[in-house]
C-alpha positions, 0 to 999 in steps of 0.5 A: 572540485565542489561540484564533483564532491556534491555529485559523488555524495548525491550518487552515493545517497541515491545508491543507498536509497535504491539498495536499502531494506525496509521492515513492515510493522503492524502496530494494531490489528483490530476486528480481524478475529479469526483472521489475525494469522492470515493478516500476519502472512500478508504482512510478511509477504508485503515485506518480502516483496518490498525488499525484492529486486523485482519490486524495485525494477518494476517500480522504476520501469512503471508508468502511471497516472497521479504520480505527483510528477516524481521520477520512477527512482524518486517514487521508489525512494518515497516508498522505501523511506516510508515517511507516513503522512498520517498516523493514529492519534497518540501513535508514532511512526518511524521512518524506514519502517512501513508502520501499519494500523489496520482494522475492519470497517464496522459496517453495522456501526460507525462505518455504516455509510460504507456498507453499500459500497462494500457489498456492491459496485458503485455507479462508477464500476468499482467496489470498495474493498477498504479505505485508506488511513490518510484521514485517521491513520488506520487502514480499514478493510471491508469485512466481506473482502477479508472473509473472502480472501481468508476463505481461499487463503489469498494472501496476495490479495490482502498484501496488495490491498495493504500496499494500495492503501499504504500509498494513500498514507504516503500521500498519493491518490487516485481521484479525478472528477468523473474518473472511471475504474479503468482510469483509476487502475492506471494510477500509481496507487492502483498499480503498486497494489496490483504489482505487490499482489502479482509478485506475492503470487509469483513468489508463492509459485516459485 
């Protein structure tokens, strides 16, 4: 009897997790200047995608590197539970809410070491678009990437960027010694970012 009750509770909990809705909350947007409204559109698009059946079905069907050994259902639950591993100092996050703190990289100031990475591909074939918030809780984007996407109103690209960096905030990475860009694009972090980007485009076209 106890086993039946436990199985029933587990089933109900799983169904709740797989049917829950999530909210995206931008606590801070720093350095975006005239692109503030553009960022707001990306936040809205990200929330719509995360709550879509297409996103759930795609995550559950996804095969990816660096998934930390979780099942597809567990990976989806981790995203929807939104338990951030790191938030900015003196800030607080709420489980079940995608809490975001975003800024631009100050490539001519404190982030000068990222300037070359933002402007040209590295020897490994990838160009930096931004850095994650796993260190200080802020997700920072290269100004050149933000300016370009805003100039062509590519909301999907920015939403995908936020999704990519947010996977880092949840504790996932795409690191491997001497990894190629082709391999990195097969990791969970990259695949989620690309999935969000593609689903935003799809929703915009419908």
